Structures are given as C-alpha cells and as structure tokens.
C-alpha positions in Angstrom: 93.1 112.3 87.0 96.3 112.9 89.0 97.6 113.9 85.5 95.8 117.1 84.7 96.7 117.0 81.0 95.2 113.5 80.7 92.0 114.7 82.4 91.7 117.7 80.0 92.3 115.5 77.0 89.5 113.2 78.1 87.2 116.2 78.5 88.1 117.3 75.0 87.1 113.8 73.7 83.8 114.2 75.5 83.2 117.6 73.9 83.8 116.1 70.4 80.8 113.8 71.2 78.6 116.8 71.6 78.6 116.7 75.4 80.1 118.8 78.2 83.2 117.6 80.0 85.5 119.2 82.5 89.1 118.0 83.2 90.6 118.5 86.7 93.9 117.4 88.3 93.0 115.7 91.6 94.9 113.4 93.9 92.3 111.2 95.6 94.7 110.7 98.6 93.8 114.2 99.6 90.3 114.5 101.1 90.1 118.2 100.5 90.8 117.7 96.8 88.2 114.9 96.7 85.6 117.4 98.0 86.7 119.8 95.2 85.6 117.2 92.6 82.0 117.1 93.9 81.8 120.8 94.4 83.1 121.3 90.8 80.5 118.9 89.4 77.7 120.6 91.2 78.9 124.0 90.1 79.3 123.0 86.5 76.3 120.7 86.0 73.9 121.6 88.9 73.9 118.2 90.5 75.8 114.9 90.8 74.0 111.8 89.5 76.8 109.3 89.1 80.2 108.8 90.8 82.5 106.3 89.2 85.4 105.5 91.5 88.0 104.6 88.9 91.3 105.9 90.4 93.6 103.1 91.3 97.1 101.8 91.3 98.6 98.3 91.1 102.0 96.6 91.8 103.3 93.1 91.4 105.9 92.3 94.1 106.8 89.2 96.1 105.0 89.2 99.4 108.2 89.2 101.5 109.5 92.2 99.6 106.4 94.4 100.1 107.4 97.5 102.2 105.4 99.6 104.6 105.5 102.4 101.9 104.2 100.0 99.2 101.3 98.9 101.5 100.4 102.5 102.5 100.5 103.8 98.9 98.2 101.0 97.7 95.6 101.5 100.4 95.8 105.3 100.3 94.6 105.3 96.6 92.6 102.1 96.3 90.8 102.1 99.6 91.1 105.4 101.4 90.8 107.5 98.2 87.8 105.5 97.0 86.0 105.7 100.3 86.3 109.5 100.7 85.2 110.0 97.0 82.2 107.8 97.8 81.5 109.7 101.0 81.7 113.1 99.3 79.4 111.9 96.5 76.9 110.4 99.0 76.6 113.7 100.9 75.6 115.5 97.7 73.3 112.7 96.5 71.5 112.6 99.9 70.8 116.3 99.5 69.3 115.7 96.0 67.4 112.5 97.0 69.3 109.9 94.9 72.2 108.9 92.8 74.5 106.0 91.7 77.9 105.2 92.9 80.1 102.7 91.0 83.3 101.4 92.5 86.2 99.7 90.6 87.2 96.6 92.4 88.9 93.6 90.8 88.6 89.8 90.7 91.9 89.9 92.6 89.8 91.1 95.6 87.9 87.8 95.4 91.0 85.5 95.2 94.3 84.9 96.7 97.0 86.1 94.3 100.7 85.5 94.6 102.8 88.7 94.2 99.6 90.8 94.6 99.0 90.6 98.3 98.6 94.3 99.0 96.7 95.0 95.7 94.3 92.1 96.3 93.7 93.2 99.9 92.9 96.7 98.8 90.4 95.5 96.2 88.8 93.2 98.8 88.4 96.3 100.9 86.6 97.9 97.9 84.2 95.0 97.7 83.5 95.3 101.5 83.1 99.1 101.3 80.6 98.7 98.4 78.4 96.3 100.4 78.4 98.4 103.6 77.8 101.7 101.8 74.9 100.1 99.8 73.1 99.3 103.1 73.9 102.8 104.5 72.7 104.6 101.5 69.7 102.5 100.3 67.2 104.5 102.5 68.3 107.6 100.5 67.6 106.1 97.1 71.3 105.8 96.3 72.7 102.6 94.8 76.2 101.4 95.3 77.7 98.7 93.1 81.2 97.5 92.1 82.9 96.2 89.0 85.4 93.4 89.2 87.5 93.3 86.0 90.2 90.7 85.2 93.2 91.2 82.9 92.5 94.5 81.2 94.7 95.7 78.3 95.7 99.1 79.9 98.9 100.9 80.7 98.6 99.5 84.2 99.0 96.0 82.9 102.0 97.1 80.9 103.6 98.2 84.1 102.7 94.9 85.9 104.1 93.0 83.0 107.4 94.8 83.4 107.4 94.1 87.2 106.6 90.4 86.8 109.2 90.0 84.0 111.9 91.5 86.2 111.0 89.2 89.2 110.6 86.0 87.2 113.2 86.7 84.4 110.6 86.6 81.6 110.8 88.4 78.2 108.7 91.5 77.8 105.0 90.7 77.2 105.2 87.1 78.4 103.5 87.7 81.8 100.7 89.6 80.1 100.4 86.8 77.5 100.2 84.1 80.2 97.6 86.0 82.1 95.4 86.5 79.0 95.8 82.8 78.1 94.0 81.8 81.2 90.8 83.7 80.3 88.1 81.2 79.2 86.8 83.6 76.5 90.2 83.4 74.9 91.1 87.1 74.7 92.4 89.9 76.9 89.8 92.3 78.3 89.4 95.8 76.8 88.5 99.0 78.7 85.3 99.0 76.6 84.3 95.7 78.1 84.3 97.4 81.5 82.8 100.7 80.4 79.7 99.1 78.9 78.8 97.5 82.3 79.6 100.8 84.1 77.2 102.5 81.7 74.5 99.9 82.5 74.9 100.4 86.3 74.6 104.2 85.7 71.4 103.7 83.8 67.8 103.4 84.9 68.0 99.7 83.9 70.0 99.1 87.1 67.8 101.0 89.5 66.9 97.9 91.4 70.5 96.7 91.9 72.6 97.7 94.9 75.4 96.1 96.9 76.4 94.0 93.9 80.0 93.3 92.7 79.9 92.2 89.1 82.7 90.0 87.6 83.7 91.3 84.1 86.6 88.9 83.5 85.9 86.6 80.6 85.1 83.8 82.9 88.2 83.9 85.2 85.9 84.0 88.2 82.4 82.6 88.0 79.6 83.1 90.5 
C-alpha cells in the first residue's frame, strides 16, 4: 500500500488468522519500488506464487475538465504501475516455473462512461494487458486473468460520490445510491464479493483459465 500503516495493519489481520503477513509501503508508480515488492516476497516466503494487482485510483470528472495531470496520474497507477508489477512478478514466476497473476480491471473498461473517460480508458488498458500477458506467459505455466468489479462499497466510491455530488449538485450519498440502484441483483457490491473470485483464480481450480476478464458486478454487464 502507498500507506505503510494500512499495509502493516492488514499484515496484522493476516497474522491473527494464523498466517504470515508482511506490510510494506510501496508506490507502484516507481518501478524500483515495484521490484522491491517481489524481492521482499521471495526473501520472506521463498517464492512468489500469486500476484494480485490491486493498486488503483479513480476520479469522476467531466471530460472537458480532465487535465493532463489527471490523465497522467490515472495511467501511472492503473496501467503503468499494474504492468510493471506484472512484469516483475512474471520474471520471478518464470524462474520458478509457474504462478498466477490477477489484475483488477473494472466494468468501466468495457463500457463508455460519462465523467470517467480517463478511468475507463485505464481499465480498458488493464483488460488488454491481461490478454497479451496471458499469451506471453502461457508457455511458462503462468496464468493471467482479470476481475471486472462494478459499484463496490469502498472508500474509493465515497470519494467518487463526493466528486459527482459536487459536479451535479446532488446531496451526499445520492450518486452512490443511484449507481447501486442500477444493479440487477439489487444491492451494492462488497469487497468480499470480489475477494472470493480472486481466491478462486489463485486456486488450483482455476489452473486451466487464462486471459479471462471476469465480470463481478451483480449483472451490470453480462457476457
């Protein structure tokens, strides 16, 4: 996590479950720091079996107001950061003859979304990177898949709600409520809804899946 305290808190929660966890402050925009993640994992655990590329940012902003800085920040984290994490993991996994890489995309990457042009484009890049990397790494026994969540009840969506409310003059919580109301299953998504599918992709049950981008969105997008 870019927030070292948050990373260490998560590691403590892992320890309470009787497993080992290590928290590290890392900015995925910095390739050298990304390489540190993999080196640390190998040093602490002996190998790297699974990489989940979960770092990401979002912003709701009218297309005509998106700045060069907004665009660069979005792609630096969501596309560049993800790619170099994937690359560093792949090098280690090739050396150990196998592994699993799971990328966090979004249903926004499959759709045109007003006020999310740069975010949706960055997530479309994740979907494309996933497919290309899956082909590159298949001969090495490495699978690469992606998750495409929808409206997830996280701090990120709280921020988006504030941004949309300011732009459209809505009361707090209304943008989030409207987004959730469009979900066919009738409720907002939880982090656990996503984590369960990530755990499946990390398991032996998904050994014959690669290059897939799975929608976890309560029916917002169907394929």
